[in-house]
Residue, then its C-alpha position, 0 to 999 in steps of 0.5 A: m891220259t898219256q901223262q898218267i901212263q907215263s907217271t905209272q910207268e915211272t912209279t913202277i920203274d922206281a919201285l923196281q929200282v928200290a926193290r933191287s937196292l934192298r939187296s945192295g952190298d952198299e950199306a948206305i944204299r940199302r938203308e935208304a931203300e929200306a927207309a922207302a920200303f918200310s916207311g908205311e907210306k902209301e907209296s911204299i906198297e909198290i916197292l913191297i910188291a915189287t920186292a915180293r915178286q923178286e923174292n917169291a920167284k926164288k922160293p921154288l929153287r931154294f926149296a928144291v935145293a934145301l929138300g935135296v940137301i936135307m934128304a941126302t943128309m938123312i939118308v947118310v945118317s940113317s945108313v950110318i945108324s943102321m950099320l952101327l946099331h944093326v937096325q932097320l929104320t924103314g918105319v921112320v921114312s915117312g917121318f923123315i919125309v915130313a921133316a924134310l919138307g918142313g925144313a925145306a919150306a922154312y929155308a925157301p923164303t929169304p930173310l928179306q921175303k919174310r920181312v916184306m911179307q910181314a910188312l904187307s900183312e899189316i897194310d890194308d890194301v887189296r893190291a897185297v892179296g897176290p903176294l900174300i897168297e904166295a906166302l901160303d906156299r913153301q913158307d915158314a909158319s910164322t910168315a904164313r900165319a901172318a899172311a893168312g890173317a891178312l888174307i882173311r881180311l882182304l880177300p872178301r874185299l876183292r871186286p870183279g875189276d881185281a881179277d887181273a891182279l891174280s896170276d895163274r900161280q896165285r890162283a892155283i895156290l889159293n885153290e889148293a889152300l881152299v881144299g887142303g887147307v894150310k898146315t901151319l894154321d889152326r882149324a878156326a883160321g883155316v875155316q876163316l881163310a877158306v870162307a874168305g877165299l870162296t867169297a873172293l872167288m864169287a868176284v874174281g873166280d873163273g873156270c879153273s877154280l871149278p874142280h876145287v869148288r865142286r869138291l868142297a860143295a860135295g863135302r870133301g876136303m876142308a868141307r868134310k868137317n866144316p859145313e860153313i865151307q860147304r855152304a859157301a861152295e854150294d852158293l859159289l858153284p852155279v856162279l862159276e859154272i855160268r862164268q865158265q860157259a860164258e868163257r867158252l862161248r867167248e872163245t868160240l866167237l873169237r876163234p878165227a874161221s877155217p880158211a877155204p882150201r887154197e886149191s878151191l880158190l885157184r881152181a879154174v871153172a870148167s864144165g868138163t875136164e880140168p884144163d892142163a897148164f898148156s891150155l891155160l897159157r896158150a895165146a888166144p887166136a888173133a881177131t879177124d880184120p873185117a876188111d880182110s873178110d870183105a876183100n875175100 
């Protein structure tokens, strides 16, 4: 068992090292890492997942920076046009915002992240599900479509033992995709992804998914025009409710009991008034020697 744990740790360390080498400035090191990561061998998935984690972690900051730059540029351009042409562009503000969000989402993923996601989408392994879910958020359209296609195939294969493989962020992205859909997908693919996600939640879902599943079961969100999604949500809803009750019961049983107040543990037992500190510390009277009593 110890050897197995050590082997797993060494594999993880090696995958992280190769993942870092993919961004090396040394071309020879980078090419060697690429050969290991994109070889298609069974061991390469650990490298791809480690790389996906590193690159996905950069997306929020890259998205925020790109959105700020694009919005600032649009404001300057619209102001110049308004001054030169003496026209107000208030009517196209919403269009500017949509364009800015799309541009920021396209810039957020790095080129390496896009390549890794394309590779993961071609691997038939449920370990790729977590990183692929992240490719549904702040992602270019081509990569998001590839990730969605892989998730439609892989999500229904999740089992209860795979619950720990999904992070809180990945669960949140999946929940939002179920209700609001993924804008880069066509209707058919969006429906397939939602049904696959609900099937996966039957195995790995928890109480956090309940509000989203309730909306779908009520015919809202993606379920409004897609009855198959609503039926899948209705089947899932009682399962998640029972699971949430079990989670709450477990938390109650594991919650430590409230300790008794310290004062009650240290308070002296007395029939009358509580003794003061002097009486507690006063020495007991000396015992009378029987011999002295006889002498008297």
